[in-house]
C-alpha positions as CSV (number, residue, x, y, z in Angstrom):
1,M,21.2,2.5,19.6
2,K,22.9,5.5,21.7
3,T,22.0,8.0,19.1
4,T,18.5,6.7,18.6
5,L,18.0,7.3,22.6
6,L,19.5,10.7,22.2
7,I,17.1,11.7,19.8
8,L,14.2,10.4,21.7
9,T,15.4,12.0,24.7
10,C,15.6,15.4,22.8
11,A,12.2,14.8,21.4
12,F,10.5,15.1,24.7
13,A,13.0,16.5,27.1
14,S,10.9,19.8,27.1
15,L,8.0,18.0,27.8
16,L,9.4,16.3,30.8
17,A,10.8,19.6,32.0
18,A,7.3,21.3,31.8
19,T,5.4,18.5,33.4
20,D,7.6,17.0,35.7
21,T,4.7,16.0,37.9
22,V,3.2,13.9,35.2
23,A,4.4,10.3,35.1
24,Q,6.1,9.5,31.9
25,I,7.2,6.1,30.3
26,D,11.1,5.6,30.6
27,F,11.9,4.4,27.0
28,A,15.5,3.7,28.1
29,T,13.9,0.2,29.9
30,G,12.5,-2.8,28.8
31,K,9.3,-2.1,30.8
32,G,9.2,1.2,28.9
33,Y,9.3,-0.8,25.7
34,I,6.2,-2.9,26.8
35,Q,4.2,0.4,27.8
36,A,5.0,1.9,24.6
37,Q,3.8,-1.0,22.8
38,R,0.6,-1.4,24.6
39,K,-0.3,2.4,24.2
40,I,0.3,2.2,20.4
41,H,-1.3,-1.4,19.7
42,C,-4.1,-1.4,22.4
43,S,-4.0,-0.2,26.0
44,L,-2.2,-0.2,29.2
45,R,-5.3,-1.5,30.8
46,D,-6.1,-5.2,30.5
47,N,-9.3,-6.2,28.6
48,D,-9.7,-2.6,27.4
49,P,-11.0,-3.1,23.9
50,V,-9.4,-0.8,21.1
51,T,-10.5,-0.7,17.6
52,Y,-8.4,0.2,14.5
53,M,-9.9,1.1,11.2
54,W,-8.5,1.4,7.5
55,Q,-9.7,2.2,3.9
56,G,-7.9,2.1,0.7
57,K,-7.7,0.1,-2.7
58,G,-6.9,-3.1,-4.2
59,Y,-5.2,-3.6,-7.4
60,A,-4.1,-6.6,-9.7
61,R,-0.9,-6.7,-11.7
62,V,-0.9,-9.1,-14.7
63,P,2.2,-9.4,-16.7
64,G,1.9,-7.5,-20.1
65,E,-1.0,-5.5,-18.8
66,R,-1.5,-2.2,-17.2
67,D,-2.3,-2.8,-13.4
68,R,-6.0,-2.5,-12.7
69,M,-7.9,-1.4,-9.6
70,L,-10.4,-4.1,-8.7
71,F,-12.1,-2.7,-5.6
72,K,-11.9,-0.3,-2.7
73,V,-11.6,-1.8,0.7
74,L,-12.6,-0.8,4.3
75,G,-11.3,-2.9,7.2
76,M,-11.4,-2.9,10.8
77,N,-9.7,-4.7,13.8
78,V,-11.1,-4.8,17.4
79,R,-8.5,-6.1,19.9
80,Q,-7.5,-6.2,23.5
81,C,-4.4,-6.9,25.5
82,V,-3.7,-8.7,28.5
83,T,-0.6,-9.1,30.9
84,V,1.4,-12.4,30.8
85,N,4.2,-13.4,33.0
86,D,7.3,-15.8,32.4
87,A,9.5,-17.0,34.8
88,E,12.5,-16.2,32.4
89,K,11.3,-13.2,30.6
90,G,9.3,-11.5,33.1
91,E,6.0,-9.6,32.6
92,G,4.8,-8.8,29.2
93,Y,1.4,-8.7,27.1
94,R,-0.5,-10.5,24.5
95,M,-3.0,-9.2,22.1
96,V,-6.2,-10.8,20.8
97,S,-8.2,-9.5,18.0
98,R,-10.5,-10.3,14.9
99,E,-10.9,-8.2,12.0
100,I,-13.0,-7.7,8.9
101,M,-12.2,-6.2,5.7
102,L,-14.9,-5.6,3.1
103,Y,-14.5,-5.4,-0.8
104,L,-16.2,-2.4,-2.1
105,D,-17.3,-1.3,-5.6
106,P,-14.7,0.9,-7.0
107,Q,-17.3,3.4,-8.3
108,T,-20.1,3.4,-6.0
109,G,-18.4,2.4,-2.5
110,E,-21.1,-0.2,-1.9
111,I,-20.3,-3.6,-0.5
112,L,-19.8,-6.3,-3.3
113,R,-21.8,-9.5,-3.1
114,E,-20.7,-10.7,-6.4
115,W,-17.8,-9.7,-8.9
116,E,-17.4,-10.2,-12.4
117,N,-13.9,-11.3,-13.2
118,P,-12.5,-9.5,-16.1
119,W,-10.2,-12.3,-17.1
120,T,-12.4,-15.2,-17.2
121,G,-15.7,-13.4,-17.6
122,E,-17.3,-15.5,-14.6
123,T,-19.4,-13.9,-11.9
124,V,-18.2,-15.1,-8.6
125,E,-19.4,-14.6,-5.0
126,V,-17.3,-12.3,-2.9
127,L,-16.0,-13.7,0.3
128,H,-15.1,-10.8,2.5
129,V,-12.2,-11.0,5.1
130,A,-13.5,-12.2,8.3
131,N,-10.8,-13.3,10.4
132,D,-11.4,-14.7,14.0
133,P,-9.1,-14.7,15.6
134,V,-6.0,-12.6,14.8
135,N,-3.9,-13.1,17.8
136,Q,-0.2,-12.3,18.6
137,P,2.3,-14.3,20.6
138,P,3.3,-12.8,24.0
139,H,5.6,-9.8,23.9
140,F,8.1,-9.6,26.7
141,T,11.1,-7.1,27.6
142,V,13.5,-9.7,26.3
143,G,13.5,-10.7,22.7
144,R,14.2,-14.0,21.1
145,D,17.7,-13.3,21.1
146,G,17.8,-12.9,24.9
147,K,18.7,-9.1,24.5
148,Q,16.4,-6.5,26.3
149,R,14.1,-4.7,24.1
150,L,13.9,-0.8,23.9
151,F,11.4,1.2,22.4
152,E,13.6,2.9,19.4
153,P,11.2,4.3,16.7
154,M,12.5,6.7,13.9
155,M,11.9,10.2,15.0
156,I,10.9,13.3,13.1
157,G,10.4,16.2,15.4
158,D,7.7,14.8,18.0
159,T,6.4,12.2,15.7
160,A,7.4,8.6,16.1
161,F,7.4,6.2,13.2
162,L,7.4,2.4,13.6
163,A,7.7,0.2,10.2
164,Y,7.0,-3.5,10.3
165,E,7.6,-5.7,7.2
166,I,6.2,-9.1,7.4
167,P,7.2,-11.8,4.9
168,L,4.9,-14.7,4.5
169,F,5.9,-18.1,3.2
170,Y,4.2,-20.9,4.5
171,T,1.9,-24.1,3.7
172,N,-1.0,-23.1,1.8
173,P,-4.3,-24.8,3.2
174,L,-5.6,-24.9,-0.4
175,G,-2.3,-26.0,-1.9
176,G,-2.5,-29.8,-1.6
177,D,0.1,-32.3,0.2
178,Y,3.0,-31.9,-1.9
179,Q,3.9,-28.3,-1.8
180,P,7.5,-28.8,-1.0
181,Y,7.8,-30.6,-4.5
182,V,5.3,-28.8,-6.7
183,G,4.9,-25.4,-5.0
184,N,1.7,-23.6,-4.3
185,R,3.1,-22.3,-0.8
186,Y,1.6,-19.2,0.3
187,H,3.8,-16.3,-0.5
188,A,2.9,-12.9,0.5
189,T,4.1,-9.6,2.3
190,E,2.2,-7.4,4.8
191,I,3.8,-4.0,5.7
192,F,2.4,-2.0,8.5
193,D,3.6,1.6,9.4
194,F,2.4,3.4,12.6
195,T,2.8,6.8,13.6
196,A,2.0,8.6,16.8
197,D,3.0,11.5,18.9
198,I,6.0,10.9,21.1
199,N,4.5,13.0,23.9
200,D,1.2,11.0,23.7
201,I,2.9,7.6,23.9
202,A,5.1,8.8,27.0
203,D,2.2,10.2,29.0
204,L,1.1,7.5,31.5
205,S,-1.9,9.5,32.7
206,T,-3.6,8.0,29.5
207,D,-3.9,4.5,28.7
208,T,-3.8,4.5,25.0
209,A,-2.3,6.8,22.3
210,N,-3.6,8.3,19.0
211,V,-2.0,6.4,16.4
212,N,-2.3,6.6,12.5
213,V,-1.5,3.4,10.4
214,A,-0.8,2.4,7.0
215,W,-1.0,-1.2,5.4
216,V,0.2,-2.8,2.2
217,R,-0.2,-6.4,1.2
218,I,1.2,-8.0,-1.8
219,A,-0.3,-11.4,-2.4
220,P,-1.5,-14.0,-4.5
221,W,-5.0,-13.9,-6.2
222,L,-7.8,-14.3,-3.7
223,P,-9.2,-17.7,-3.9
224,W,-12.7,-16.6,-4.2
225,M,-11.6,-14.9,-7.4
226,K,-11.1,-18.3,-9.2
227,M,-8.1,-17.3,-11.1
228,G,-6.4,-20.7,-10.8
229,S,-2.6,-20.4,-12.0
230,R,-3.2,-17.6,-14.0
231,A,0.1,-15.2,-13.9
232,G,-0.2,-12.1,-11.7
233,L,-0.6,-10.8,-8.0
234,T,-2.8,-8.5,-5.9
235,Y,-1.7,-5.6,-4.1
236,F,-3.4,-3.3,-1.4
237,N,-2.7,0.0,0.1
238,A,-4.7,1.7,2.8
239,V,-4.4,4.2,5.5
240,G,-6.4,4.4,8.9
241,A,-6.2,5.1,12.5
242,K,-7.0,4.0,16.1
243,L,-10.5,5.2,17.0
244,N,-11.7,6.6,20.1
245,S,-14.4,3.6,20.2
246,W,-16.1,1.0,18.2
247,D,-18.9,3.2,17.7
248,D,-16.7,5.5,15.6
249,L,-16.6,3.0,12.9
250,P,-18.1,4.1,9.6
251,A,-21.9,3.4,9.3
252,L,-21.3,1.0,6.4
253,M,-19.0,-1.2,8.6
254,K,-21.3,-1.1,11.6
255,D,-24.4,-1.9,9.5
256,E,-22.6,-5.0,8.0
257,I,-21.0,-6.2,11.4
258,R,-24.6,-6.1,12.9
259,A,-26.2,-7.9,10.2
260,N,-23.7,-10.7,9.3
261,Y,-20.9,-10.5,11.7
262,P,-22.2,-9.8,15.2
263,A,-19.1,-11.2,17.2
264,Y,-16.9,-8.5,15.7
265,T,-18.4,-5.8,18.2
266,S,-15.6,-6.9,20.7
267,P,-12.6,-8.8,20.7
268,P,-11.8,-12.4,21.7
269,P,-11.2,-13.3,25.4
270,G,-7.6,-12.5,26.6
271,D,-7.1,-16.6,27.0
272,D,-8.2,-17.3,23.6
273,T,-6.2,-20.4,22.4
274,R,-7.7,-20.9,19.0
275,P,-5.4,-21.0,16.1
276,N,-5.2,-17.8,13.9
277,E,-7.8,-17.5,11.1
278,T,-6.6,-16.3,7.4
279,S,-8.3,-15.4,4.2
280,W,-7.4,-18.8,3.0
281,T,-8.2,-21.0,6.0
282,Y,-11.5,-19.2,6.1
283,F,-12.2,-19.7,2.4
284,K,-11.3,-23.4,2.8
285,K,-14.0,-23.7,5.8
286,Y,-16.6,-21.9,3.6
287,I,-15.7,-24.1,0.4
288,D,-15.7,-27.4,2.7
289,G,-19.1,-26.3,4.1
290,Q,-20.6,-25.8,0.7
291,G,-19.6,-29.4,-0.4
292,N,-17.7,-28.1,-3.3
């Protein structure tokens, strides 16, 4: 930890010397951790909407076959943060959001409405990601282990790198009542990598930082693909960034939201208490609503 703090100090010491009249985040404090996280993921101001977008590709891996690109993807997440207080943990923040990811034709880039399954030959309806909400639990200056959190990114020059690996293993809403005995639990991994200029993060004269993001997901077949128990998996790789505003989204995404997902022009309210939506819970609601 001492080495990391020394690197951080060196990374922006010249900035502090040159702009000693500009307020800076103190990364050696728990408060600084909260401020840095808010500048990266949302904003220092409560109820200030922030939009991320990403684009990439989705692949299939089947034993004994070459990997196959299935579609391109275009995604967005609109979010905001609010301050929360805890009697023991002090002041922190909570982030609320909703997100869309569209599956696109790998050749034309058009939004897929139907998809011909190359393994079964069946043409199926495409159900795009429309998760509302995707909220996070509160973050405080003190972690679950009771220790004070500090902002300690990996540094290369003035660039801060943050890597998050999120292994997922939980009851599958489509998997039946006996998953501890026969399997079918949802088993996946999501990986997020963020980069930003440390000087931009440290500067308290701005409410949010310019941030780049990379996202990877390794997961089972998507339920709408109707692959059943066939061997294989999907993986996605995408890159993106925090935008200056929602209006900076690609026209394809904005048109689709206005036509079919009007709530996604803004984040959920800061006091949203709904359970999180996933591709699988969303699909279950869709199928149950169809009476299938």
